[in-house]
One Martini backbone bead per residue (centre of mass of N, CA, C, O) as a GRO file, in nm:
protein
  522
    1UNK     BB    1  11.393   9.249  10.398
    2UNK     BB    2  11.713   9.351  10.489
    3UNK     BB    3  11.854   9.630  10.553
    4UNK     BB    4  12.171   9.730  10.518
    5UNK     BB    5  12.188   9.968  10.723
    6UNK     BB    6  12.068   9.806  10.964
    7UNK     BB    7  12.267   9.572  10.962
    8UNK     BB    8  12.515   9.752  11.008
    9UNK     BB    9  12.426   9.859  11.284
   10UNK     BB   10  12.400   9.576  11.429
   11UNK     BB   11  12.727   9.498  11.343
   12UNK     BB   12  12.877   9.719  11.453
   13UNK     BB   13  13.132   9.849  11.582
   14UNK     BB   14  13.262   9.991  11.842
   15UNK     BB   15  13.266  10.352  11.860
   16UNK     BB   16  13.296  10.681  11.902
   17UNK     BB   17  12.996  10.759  11.841
   18UNK     BB   18  12.864  10.605  12.072
   19UNK     BB   19  12.992  10.775  12.301
   20UNK     BB   20  12.895  11.049  12.207
   21UNK     BB   21  12.591  10.985  12.217
   22UNK     BB   22  12.583  10.919  12.517
   23UNK     BB   23  12.660  11.203  12.617
   24UNK     BB   24  12.452  11.377  12.467
   25UNK     BB   25  12.204  11.224  12.578
   26UNK     BB   26  12.288  11.215  12.888
   27UNK     BB   27  12.277  11.524  12.960
   28UNK     BB   28  11.974  11.531  12.990
   29UNK     BB   29  11.963  11.336  13.236
   30UNK     BB   30  12.142  11.506  13.412
   31UNK     BB   31  11.950  11.752  13.422
   32UNK     BB   32  11.709  11.607  13.531
   33UNK     BB   33  11.829  11.514  13.804
   34UNK     BB   34  11.915  11.782  13.910
   35UNK     BB   35  11.627  11.918  13.912
   36UNK     BB   36  11.477  11.696  14.088
   37UNK     BB   37  11.721  11.642  14.332
   38UNK     BB   38  11.751  11.945  14.461
   39UNK     BB   39  11.496  11.963  14.653
   40UNK     BB   40  11.548  11.864  14.944
   41UNK     BB   41  11.726  12.111  15.045
   42UNK     BB   42  11.534  12.337  14.938
   43UNK     BB   43  11.290  12.279  15.112
   44UNK     BB   44  11.426  12.366  15.376
   45UNK     BB   45  11.485  12.656  15.291
   46UNK     BB   46  11.192  12.744  15.236
   47UNK     BB   47  11.092  12.695  15.525
   48UNK     BB   48  11.276  12.904  15.666
   49UNK     BB   49  11.191  13.156  15.495
   50UNK     BB   50  10.847  13.118  15.476
   51UNK     BB   51  10.826  12.918  15.763
   52UNK     BB   52  10.884  13.032  16.044
   53UNK     BB   53  10.964  12.961  16.358
   54UNK     BB   54  10.912  13.140  16.651
   55UNK     BB   55  11.140  12.949  16.834
   56UNK     BB   56  11.249  12.716  16.618
   57UNK     BB   57  11.478  12.683  16.368
   58UNK     BB   58  11.472  12.354  16.337
   59UNK     BB   59  11.130  12.373  16.260
   60UNK     BB   60  11.138  12.443  15.978
   61UNK     BB   61  10.862  12.408  15.737
   62UNK     BB   62  10.679  12.292  15.497
   63UNK     BB   63  10.389  12.242  15.414
   64UNK     BB   64  10.259  11.966  15.285
   65UNK     BB   65  10.106  12.092  15.040
   66UNK     BB   66  10.346  12.256  14.931
   67UNK     BB   67  10.548  12.026  14.891
   68UNK     BB   68  10.367  11.862  14.697
   69UNK     BB   69  10.342  12.079  14.477
   70UNK     BB   70  10.640  12.094  14.399
   71UNK     BB   71  10.662  11.793  14.313
   72UNK     BB   72  10.410  11.746  14.130
   73UNK     BB   73  10.469  11.954  13.910
   74UNK     BB   74  10.720  11.812  13.781
   75UNK     BB   75  10.591  11.530  13.737
   76UNK     BB   76  10.351  11.619  13.560
   77UNK     BB   77  10.525  11.754  13.349
   78UNK     BB   78  10.676  11.495  13.268
   79UNK     BB   79  10.432  11.338  13.171
   80UNK     BB   80  10.354  11.538  12.949
   81UNK     BB   81  10.627  11.531  12.797
   82UNK     BB   82  10.625  11.229  12.724
   83UNK     BB   83  10.371  11.232  12.552
   84UNK     BB   84  10.433  11.462  12.352
   85UNK     BB   85  10.730  11.383  12.261
   86UNK     BB   86  10.670  11.096  12.181
   87UNK     BB   87  10.481  11.171  11.949
   88UNK     BB   88  10.673  11.370  11.798
   89UNK     BB   89  10.903  11.163  11.741
   90UNK     BB   90  10.711  11.006  11.528
   91UNK     BB   91  10.615  11.256  11.346
   92UNK     BB   92  10.904  11.452  11.327
   93UNK     BB   93  11.129  11.324  11.473
   94UNK     BB   94  11.385  11.300  11.682
   95UNK     BB   95  11.560  11.552  11.605
   96UNK     BB   96  11.332  11.770  11.563
   97UNK     BB   97  11.274  11.767  11.910
   98UNK     BB   98  11.537  11.746  12.083
   99UNK     BB   99  11.609  12.050  12.136
  100UNK     BB  100  11.341  12.149  12.266
  101UNK     BB  101  11.364  12.010  12.542
  102UNK     BB  102  11.614  12.168  12.627
  103UNK     BB  103  11.499  12.456  12.611
  104UNK     BB  104  11.285  12.408  12.829
  105UNK     BB  105  11.484  12.345  13.055
  106UNK     BB  106  11.634  12.611  13.054
  107UNK     BB  107  11.389  12.796  13.099
  108UNK     BB  108  11.286  12.657  13.360
  109UNK     BB  109  11.537  12.700  13.537
  110UNK     BB  110  11.546  13.009  13.517
  111UNK     BB  111  11.255  13.066  13.615
  112UNK     BB  112  11.284  12.954  13.902
  113UNK     BB  113  11.487  13.187  13.987
  114UNK     BB  114  11.242  13.411  13.898
  115UNK     BB  115  11.050  13.385  14.163
  116UNK     BB  116  10.957  13.707  14.181
  117UNK     BB  117  10.820  13.838  14.478
  118UNK     BB  118  10.648  13.982  14.768
  119UNK     BB  119  10.513  13.705  14.825
  120UNK     BB  120  10.484  13.386  14.926
  121UNK     BB  121  10.259  13.284  14.733
  122UNK     BB  122  10.392  13.386  14.470
  123UNK     BB  123  10.656  13.235  14.479
  124UNK     BB  124  10.545  12.939  14.507
  125UNK     BB  125  10.349  12.948  14.269
  126UNK     BB  126  10.555  13.014  14.044
  127UNK     BB  127  10.738  12.775  14.099
  128UNK     BB  128  10.532  12.556  14.024
  129UNK     BB  129  10.494  12.645  13.731
  130UNK     BB  130  10.800  12.619  13.649
  131UNK     BB  131  10.825  12.319  13.727
  132UNK     BB  132  10.634  12.219  13.513
  133UNK     BB  133  10.790  12.321  13.267
  134UNK     BB  134  11.045  12.166  13.334
  135UNK     BB  135  10.911  11.884  13.323
  136UNK     BB  136  10.851  11.882  13.023
  137UNK     BB  137  11.149  11.871  12.936
  138UNK     BB  138  11.226  11.622  13.094
  139UNK     BB  139  11.019  11.424  12.971
  140UNK     BB  140  11.103  11.459  12.667
  141UNK     BB  141  11.389  11.318  12.697
  142UNK     BB  142  11.331  11.019  12.737
  143UNK     BB  143  11.220  10.901  12.459
  144UNK     BB  144  11.443  11.024  12.281
  145UNK     BB  145  11.704  10.907  12.404
  146UNK     BB  146  11.628  10.607  12.394
  147UNK     BB  147  11.561  10.586  12.091
  148UNK     BB  148  11.823  10.690  11.968
  149UNK     BB  149  12.014  10.482  12.098
  150UNK     BB  150  11.874  10.224  11.993
  151UNK     BB  151  11.907  10.311  11.675
  152UNK     BB  152  12.235  10.327  11.684
  153UNK     BB  153  12.289  10.064  11.801
  154UNK     BB  154  12.398   9.759  11.857
  155UNK     BB  155  12.284   9.450  11.952
  156UNK     BB  156  12.521   9.371  12.168
  157UNK     BB  157  12.535   9.695  12.310
  158UNK     BB  158  12.264   9.844  12.355
  159UNK     BB  159  12.209   9.826  12.661
  160UNK     BB  160  12.469   9.971  12.756
  161UNK     BB  161  12.412  10.246  12.614
  162UNK     BB  162  12.141  10.309  12.741
  163UNK     BB  163  12.248  10.287  13.031
  164UNK     BB  164  12.459  10.512  12.996
  165UNK     BB  165  12.259  10.736  12.961
  166UNK     BB  166  12.106  10.688  13.235
  167UNK     BB  167  12.360  10.717  13.430
  168UNK     BB  168  12.366  11.034  13.431
  169UNK     BB  169  12.180  11.069  13.671
  170UNK     BB  170  12.383  11.015  13.897
  171UNK     BB  171  12.554  11.271  13.835
  172UNK     BB  172  12.322  11.470  13.878
  173UNK     BB  173  12.278  11.411  14.176
  174UNK     BB  174  12.568  11.477  14.264
  175UNK     BB  175  12.576  11.767  14.152
  176UNK     BB  176  12.347  11.884  14.326
  177UNK     BB  177  12.499  11.845  14.592
  178UNK     BB  178  12.761  11.999  14.530
  179UNK     BB  179  12.632  12.271  14.458
  180UNK     BB  180  12.493  12.315  14.726
  181UNK     BB  181  12.747  12.325  14.897
  182UNK     BB  182  12.897  12.554  14.752
  183UNK     BB  183  12.681  12.775  14.763
  184UNK     BB  184  12.641  12.772  15.073
  185UNK     BB  185  12.932  12.843  15.147
  186UNK     BB  186  12.945  13.114  15.003
  187UNK     BB  187  12.702  13.243  15.154
  188UNK     BB  188  12.809  13.201  15.439
  189UNK     BB  189  13.055  13.381  15.411
  190UNK     BB  190  12.894  13.635  15.334
  191UNK     BB  191  12.725  13.656  15.598
  192UNK     BB  192  12.974  13.681  15.791
  193UNK     BB  193  13.079  13.949  15.626
  194UNK     BB  194  12.770  14.118  15.626
  195UNK     BB  195  12.511  14.000  15.586
  196UNK     BB  196  12.193  13.992  15.610
  197UNK     BB  197  11.915  13.942  15.846
  198UNK     BB  198  11.602  13.791  15.906
  199UNK     BB  199  11.744  13.609  16.115
  200UNK     BB  200  11.963  13.441  16.304
  201UNK     BB  201  11.948  13.160  16.085
  202UNK     BB  202  11.840  13.346  15.818
  203UNK     BB  203  11.973  13.464  15.572
  204UNK     BB  204  11.893  13.668  15.311
  205UNK     BB  205  12.067  13.504  15.093
  206UNK     BB  206  11.890  13.239  15.082
  207UNK     BB  207  11.689  13.354  14.860
  208UNK     BB  208  11.926  13.319  14.644
  209UNK     BB  209  12.052  13.038  14.664
  210UNK     BB  210  11.817  12.857  14.556
  211UNK     BB  211  11.814  12.994  14.279
  212UNK     BB  212  12.098  12.923  14.187
  213UNK     BB  213  12.071  12.618  14.198
  214UNK     BB  214  11.845  12.596  13.984
  215UNK     BB  215  11.984  12.761  13.746
  216UNK     BB  216  12.235  12.565  13.704
  217UNK     BB  217  12.067  12.345  13.542
  218UNK     BB  218  12.105  12.496  13.256
  219UNK     BB  219  12.399  12.445  13.169
  220UNK     BB  220  12.416  12.150  13.052
  221UNK     BB  221  12.186  12.189  12.848
  222UNK     BB  222  12.311  12.423  12.685
  223UNK     BB  223  12.582  12.275  12.606
  224UNK     BB  224  12.424  12.039  12.436
  225UNK     BB  225  12.265  12.160  12.199
  226UNK     BB  226  12.470  12.173  11.967
  227UNK     BB  227  12.525  11.861  11.948
  228UNK     BB  228  12.236  11.777  11.883
  229UNK     BB  229  12.217  11.938  11.606
  230UNK     BB  230  12.444  11.740  11.470
  231UNK     BB  231  12.260  11.514  11.466
  232UNK     BB  232  12.127  11.274  11.304
  233UNK     BB  233  11.902  11.098  11.188
  234UNK     BB  234  11.775  10.807  11.217
  235UNK     BB  235  11.770  10.536  11.014
  236UNK     BB  236  11.500  10.411  11.104
  237UNK     BB  237  11.326  10.656  11.055
  238UNK     BB  238  11.400  10.720  10.761
  239UNK     BB  239  11.332  10.432  10.643
  240UNK     BB  240  11.053  10.335  10.803
  241UNK     BB  241  10.893  10.618  10.804
  242UNK     BB  242  10.999  10.797  10.548
  243UNK     BB  243  11.108  10.610  10.312
  244UNK     BB  244  11.446  10.686  10.311
  245UNK     BB  245  11.707  10.496  10.241
  246UNK     BB  246  11.923  10.674  10.114
  247UNK     BB  247  11.946  10.881  10.346
  248UNK     BB  248  12.021  10.680  10.562
  249UNK     BB  249  12.289  10.596  10.431
  250UNK     BB  250  12.418  10.878  10.427
  251UNK     BB  251  12.408  10.932  10.737
  252UNK     BB  252  12.576  10.652  10.807
  253UNK     BB  253  12.846  10.663  10.659
  254UNK     BB  254  13.018  10.822  10.873
  255UNK     BB  255  12.956  10.661  11.128
  256UNK     BB  256  13.044  10.366  11.004
  257UNK     BB  257  13.283  10.379  10.806
  258UNK     BB  258  13.136  10.338  10.515
  259UNK     BB  259  13.059  10.277  10.213
  260UNK     BB  260  12.775  10.338  10.039
  261UNK     BB  261  12.770  10.070   9.868
  262UNK     BB  262  12.725   9.878  10.133
  263UNK     BB  263  12.432  10.040  10.236
  264UNK     BB  264  12.295  10.046   9.969
  265UNK     BB  265  12.032   9.991   9.784
  266UNK     BB  266  11.935   9.828   9.481
  267UNK     BB  267  11.639   9.900   9.572
  268UNK     BB  268  11.358  10.000   9.652
  269UNK     BB  269  11.139  10.006   9.889
  270UNK     BB  270  10.929   9.737   9.988
  271UNK     BB  271  10.642   9.714  10.162
  272UNK     BB  272  10.610   9.396  10.158
  273UNK     BB  273  10.904   9.355  10.312
  274UNK     BB  274  10.801   9.506  10.551
  275UNK     BB  275  10.674   9.640  10.806
  276UNK     BB  276  10.387   9.693  10.939
  277UNK     BB  277  10.112   9.922  10.947
  278UNK     BB  278   9.990  10.076  11.254
  279UNK     BB  279   9.798  10.182  11.498
  280UNK     BB  280   9.783  10.229  11.831
  281UNK     BB  281   9.445  10.171  11.847
  282UNK     BB  282   9.465   9.903  11.721
  283UNK     BB  283   9.417   9.569  11.701
  284UNK     BB  284   9.700   9.494  11.601
  285UNK     BB  285   9.855   9.625  11.829
  286UNK     BB  286   9.722   9.480  12.069
  287UNK     BB  287   9.801   9.193  11.975
  288UNK     BB  288  10.121   9.252  11.965
  289UNK     BB  289  10.155   9.504  12.217
  290UNK     BB  290   9.966   9.525  12.465
  291UNK     BB  291  10.118   9.364  12.686
  292UNK     BB  292  10.384   9.522  12.666
  293UNK     BB  293  10.271   9.798  12.743
  294UNK     BB  294  10.167   9.712  13.015
  295UNK     BB  295  10.438   9.619  13.131
  296UNK     BB  296  10.596   9.885  13.104
  297UNK     BB  297  10.395  10.065  13.264
  298UNK     BB  298  10.364   9.900  13.529
  299UNK     BB  299  10.665   9.881  13.614
  300UNK     BB  300  10.715  10.187  13.619
  301UNK     BB  301  10.505  10.258  13.826
  302UNK     BB  302  10.611  10.080  14.061
  303UNK     BB  303  10.896  10.193  14.073
  304UNK     BB  304  10.820  10.502  14.122
  305UNK     BB  305  10.683  10.475  14.389
  306UNK     BB  306  10.954  10.397  14.533
  307UNK     BB  307  11.186  10.579  14.420
  308UNK     BB  308  11.062  10.868  14.475
  309UNK     BB  309  11.001  10.839  14.769
  310UNK     BB  310  11.302  10.810  14.855
  311UNK     BB  311  11.435  11.057  14.705
  312UNK     BB  312  11.243  11.319  14.778
  313UNK     BB  313  11.270  11.228  15.114
  314UNK     BB  314  11.562  11.241  15.240
  315UNK     BB  315  11.549  11.464  15.456
  316UNK     BB  316  11.366  11.301  15.649
  317UNK     BB  317  11.535  11.039  15.671
  318UNK     BB  318  11.797  11.207  15.784
  319UNK     BB  319  11.726  11.342  16.058
  320UNK     BB  320  11.869  11.137  16.265
  321UNK     BB  321  12.168  11.210  16.119
  322UNK     BB  322  12.116  11.502  16.213
  323UNK     BB  323  12.260  11.785  16.375
  324UNK     BB  324  11.988  11.962  16.504
  325UNK     BB  325  11.940  12.303  16.603
  326UNK     BB  326  11.907  12.638  16.699
  327UNK     BB  327  12.216  12.683  16.572
  328UNK     BB  328  12.122  12.604  16.291
  329UNK     BB  329  12.159  12.697  15.982
  330UNK     BB  330  12.053  12.693  15.657
  331UNK     BB  331  12.324  12.601  15.532
  332UNK     BB  332  12.400  12.365  15.715
  333UNK     BB  333  12.152  12.192  15.655
  334UNK     BB  334  12.187  12.168  15.348
  335UNK     BB  335  12.471  12.041  15.358
  336UNK     BB  336  12.394  11.784  15.513
  337UNK     BB  337  12.187  11.673  15.313
  338UNK     BB  338  12.372  11.678  15.059
  339UNK     BB  339  12.593  11.492  15.175
  340UNK     BB  340  12.416  11.236  15.206
  341UNK     BB  341  12.327  11.228  14.911
  342UNK     BB  342  12.615  11.192  14.797
  343UNK     BB  343  12.683  10.929  14.943
  344UNK     BB  344  12.464  10.760  14.805
  345UNK     BB  345  12.554  10.810  14.514
  346UNK     BB  346  12.846  10.690  14.538
  347UNK     BB  347  12.773  10.403  14.691
  348UNK     BB  348  12.492  10.328  14.508
  349UNK     BB  349  12.378  10.464  14.253
  350UNK     BB  350  12.617  10.457  14.049
  351UNK     BB  351  12.697  10.157  14.075
  352UNK     BB  352  12.422  10.048  13.977
  353UNK     BB  353  12.439  10.150  13.689
  354UNK     BB  354  12.721   9.998  13.616
  355UNK     BB  355  12.621   9.714  13.654
  356UNK     BB  356  12.424   9.731  13.420
  357UNK     BB  357  12.619   9.797  13.193
  358UNK     BB  358  12.780   9.523  13.228
  359UNK     BB  359  12.514   9.303  13.242
  360UNK     BB  360  12.281   9.351  13.028
  361UNK     BB  361  12.437   9.175  12.782
  362UNK     BB  362  12.461   8.903  12.970
  363UNK     BB  363  12.183   8.860  13.137
  364UNK     BB  364  11.952   9.070  13.108
  365UNK     BB  365  11.664   9.242  13.161
  366UNK     BB  366  11.470   9.051  13.313
  367UNK     BB  367  11.659   8.949  13.541
  368UNK     BB  368  11.732   9.227  13.658
  369UNK     BB  369  11.443   9.311  13.725
  370UNK     BB  370  11.374   9.080  13.912
  371UNK     BB  371  11.600   9.124  14.116
  372UNK     BB  372  11.545   9.419  14.194
  373UNK     BB  373  11.257   9.397  14.299
  374UNK     BB  374  11.306   9.178  14.512
  375UNK     BB  375  11.529   9.320  14.683
  376UNK     BB  376  11.368   9.573  14.743
  377UNK     BB  377  11.146   9.434  14.900
  378UNK     BB  378  11.327   9.323  15.129
  379UNK     BB  379  11.448   9.596  15.216
  380UNK     BB  380  11.185   9.738  15.297
  381UNK     BB  381  11.113   9.529  15.510
  382UNK     BB  382  11.384   9.566  15.669
  383UNK     BB  383  11.299   9.865  15.742
  384UNK     BB  384  10.993   9.839  15.845
  385UNK     BB  385  10.949   9.617  16.059
  386UNK     BB  386  11.219   9.731  16.238
  387UNK     BB  387  11.184  10.049  16.273
  388UNK     BB  388  11.216  10.101  16.578
  389UNK     BB  389  11.507   9.994  16.591
  390UNK     BB  390  11.648  10.186  16.385
  391UNK     BB  391  11.565  10.483  16.495
  392UNK     BB  392  11.649  10.527  16.795
  393UNK     BB  393  11.993  10.476  16.770
  394UNK     BB  394  12.107  10.555  16.499
  395UNK     BB  395  12.137  10.325  16.295
  396UNK     BB  396  12.352  10.221  16.042
  397UNK     BB  397  12.176   9.999  15.906
  398UNK     BB  398  11.964  10.180  15.777
  399UNK     BB  399  12.146  10.336  15.569
  400UNK     BB  400  12.241  10.081  15.424
  401UNK     BB  401  11.967   9.973  15.327
  402UNK     BB  402  11.882  10.231  15.188
  403UNK     BB  403  12.115  10.231  14.979
  404UNK     BB  404  12.040   9.950  14.851
  405UNK     BB  405  11.780  10.041  14.712
  406UNK     BB  406  11.937  10.207  14.498
  407UNK     BB  407  12.115   9.992  14.379
  408UNK     BB  408  11.865   9.792  14.295
  409UNK     BB  409  11.726   9.997  14.118
  410UNK     BB  410  11.968  10.044  13.912
  411UNK     BB  411  12.022   9.727  13.942
  412UNK     BB  412  11.736   9.746  13.768
  413UNK     BB  413  11.427   9.893  13.705
  414UNK     BB  414  11.522  10.189  13.656
  415UNK     BB  415  11.674  10.097  13.388
  416UNK     BB  416  11.496   9.880  13.236
  417UNK     BB  417  11.240  10.064  13.195
  418UNK     BB  418  11.405  10.242  12.987
  419UNK     BB  419  11.491  10.019  12.776
  420UNK     BB  420  11.258   9.827  12.675
  421UNK     BB  421  11.068  10.034  12.516
  422UNK     BB  422  11.312  10.084  12.298
  423UNK     BB  423  11.282   9.757  12.180
  424UNK     BB  424  10.969   9.654  12.120
  425UNK     BB  425  10.876   9.867  11.916
  426UNK     BB  426  10.787  10.016  11.651
  427UNK     BB  427  10.912  10.283  11.483
  428UNK     BB  428  10.633  10.446  11.463
  429UNK     BB  429  10.591  10.385  11.809
  430UNK     BB  430  10.833  10.402  12.005
  431UNK     BB  431  10.819  10.685  12.141
  432UNK     BB  432  10.527  10.672  12.235
  433UNK     BB  433  10.549  10.417  12.418
  434UNK     BB  434  10.764  10.534  12.599
  435UNK     BB  435  10.595  10.776  12.695
  436UNK     BB  436  10.366  10.613  12.825
  437UNK     BB  437  10.539  10.459  13.027
  438UNK     BB  438  10.670  10.707  13.167
  439UNK     BB  439  10.407  10.854  13.251
  440UNK     BB  440  10.310  10.629  13.433
  441UNK     BB  441  10.547  10.651  13.624
  442UNK     BB  442  10.493  10.948  13.718
  443UNK     BB  443  10.227  10.880  13.851
  444UNK     BB  444  10.361  10.695  14.056
  445UNK     BB  445  10.533  10.918  14.185
  446UNK     BB  446  10.296  11.079  14.293
  447UNK     BB  447  10.173  10.860  14.466
  448UNK     BB  448  10.427  10.815  14.642
  449UNK     BB  449  10.473  11.106  14.739
  450UNK     BB  450  10.202  11.147  14.878
  451UNK     BB  451  10.212  10.903  15.068
  452UNK     BB  452  10.482  10.964  15.218
  453UNK     BB  453  10.409  11.251  15.314
  454UNK     BB  454  10.163  11.170  15.477
  455UNK     BB  455  10.319  10.993  15.670
  456UNK     BB  456  10.497  11.219  15.782
  457UNK     BB  457  10.270  11.405  15.875
  458UNK     BB  458  10.138  11.187  16.072
  459UNK     BB  459  10.399  11.154  16.254
  460UNK     BB  460  10.329  11.418  16.433
  461UNK     BB  461  10.118  11.236  16.585
  462UNK     BB  462  10.120  11.232  16.926
  463UNK     BB  463  10.096  10.965  17.168
  464UNK     BB  464  10.138  10.929  17.500
  465UNK     BB  465  10.043  10.614  17.511
  466UNK     BB  466  10.239  10.601  17.237
  467UNK     BB  467  10.571  10.631  17.165
  468UNK     BB  468  10.537  10.507  16.848
  469UNK     BB  469  10.336  10.693  16.682
  470UNK     BB  470  10.549  10.851  16.493
  471UNK     BB  471  10.644  10.568  16.337
  472UNK     BB  472  10.408  10.404  16.206
  473UNK     BB  473  10.358  10.533  15.923
  474UNK     BB  474  10.646  10.475  15.809
  475UNK     BB  475  10.641  10.177  15.843
  476UNK     BB  476  10.400  10.125  15.656
  477UNK     BB  477  10.525  10.253  15.401
  478UNK     BB  478  10.764  10.052  15.369
  479UNK     BB  479  10.592   9.797  15.343
  480UNK     BB  480  10.438   9.888  15.092
  481UNK     BB  481  10.689   9.916  14.910
  482UNK     BB  482  10.755   9.617  14.920
  483UNK     BB  483  10.491   9.520  14.785
  484UNK     BB  484  10.530   9.674  14.521
  485UNK     BB  485  10.789   9.525  14.433
  486UNK     BB  486  10.664   9.240  14.423
  487UNK     BB  487  10.464   9.316  14.201
  488UNK     BB  488  10.687   9.373  13.993
  489UNK     BB  489  10.784   9.081  13.978
  490UNK     BB  490  10.523   8.958  13.867
  491UNK     BB  491  10.493   9.129  13.609
  492UNK     BB  492  10.763   9.053  13.486
  493UNK     BB  493  10.728   8.742  13.479
  494UNK     BB  494  10.451   8.747  13.306
  495UNK     BB  495  10.522   9.000  13.064
  496UNK     BB  496  10.835   9.023  13.023
  497UNK     BB  497  11.053   9.033  12.776
  498UNK     BB  498  11.329   8.949  12.588
  499UNK     BB  499  11.593   9.166  12.404
  500UNK     BB  500  11.857   9.037  12.382
  501UNK     BB  501  12.044   9.032  12.091
  502UNK     BB  502  11.827   9.192  11.921
  503UNK     BB  503  11.679   9.329  11.686
  504UNK     BB  504  11.429   9.546  11.641
  505UNK     BB  505  11.301   9.388  11.400
  506UNK     BB  506  11.284   9.108  11.531
  507UNK     BB  507  11.080   9.177  11.744
  508UNK     BB  508  10.857   9.246  11.536
  509UNK     BB  509  10.849   8.982  11.373
  510UNK     BB  510  10.762   8.797  11.605
  511UNK     BB  511  10.487   8.938  11.651
  512UNK     BB  512  10.381   8.891  11.367
  513UNK     BB  513  10.379   8.581  11.380
  514UNK     BB  514  10.206   8.546  11.639
  515UNK     BB  515   9.951   8.715  11.516
  516UNK     BB  516   9.844   8.498  11.307
  517UNK     BB  517   9.713   8.401  11.551
  518UNK     BB  518   9.435   8.398  11.696
  519UNK     BB  519   9.316   8.638  11.930
  520UNK     BB  520   9.224   8.747  12.221
  521UNK     BB  521   9.069   9.001  12.327
  522UNK     BB  522   9.159   9.266  12.551
   0.00000   0.00000   0.00000
């Protein structure tokens, strides 16, 4: 039988609570993006402060290994958080651990600002540790936010609301750039008014500025905590996992604005009428959902190889568009990097998210993911194959194509890989499977980040007999990213099902019917 309360959720009109839930859940993603993507300008600041060049202030930079450690720490922490909180979300309830991920984010952001030591190694080492802790909170928010929104939304607009939650990332990226600009301008004015100087172009206050930028990431997460604690448990978890249909109806009575009599069951839930229960590592799960879990994890892995490579190393990509010389101080350089990052966010990243919000329930998840991967592949090839042509004259075409990779990532697999795992799996394993998919993606992000940074590092090896030797590694990296995206197209086409306009239980019922036919073991 179909439970009345779940049927009512699937057919409910769009109302105020859906938008409120989108904002409350989305602010976690806002904080996630702020904390992850404020790193490009901060990396440059850390290089100037802790690794000053003896003669050229414009050539301060963090050693490759240190830069990779800063980035990998938060990404690995996010992978751990997705696995742990994904599992906890199914065992303890979505709401039960929803606030905890925010508290870890708040504590991690504040701790990053207090990486206070007397030596360079201690500062950067403690920062890496705190970035890992911050990543755990960031990762934990992914499966919980996606699962909660999918279980609250109706079937016809579910994709748009989950995409709306995820779109808050775009505003988080924009906010990180704007905060960086404002903080740096304030500190720049202070340094000109009499602040001390550690050298001619690196004011002593710069060591405080980057800490302030990181610590401000705690503000939106802290403000959201109260509202998250007011959210009820989702009806699907209460009814299907806790087997308390009456409580589910009571929780949804106010949200749906319907009398309890219309959504309360006439008799207790009969296990024989409901979805079967099976463990994650069981043969039954692998037969019904093994291919789908592979599809979700593999496409997220491939997407994050490309997406995080491009995002986390924007400061290097922007170098030819920044006018930097020995007269450029630390604040001016950070402002220029953050300004270009904000430009990309406004012109490409945020519009890409909202194209998905508009089309996701009209076109479908699978088609948008196929389109996004394919166009990203062509764009990366368009950047990489003629790379020598783009880079030498500071060609505007390069930055346009580069921006389009973000547009079609967000109007494509960056959003759909977040949505699909929240719709495919049974209620008892939904959060866990989303966490596994997301954690696999973050491993892909580490692979991409290490690869692209190594390419930039080797770009510094100049061969006098080959004037283009500095450009060849990055050209190869962009071509490889194009191939990765095309592989994402293949995996999507072969394995990713469509979930548009179907209830979450219908998706499970279909797999149950299909699995009645004996299947070849995976």
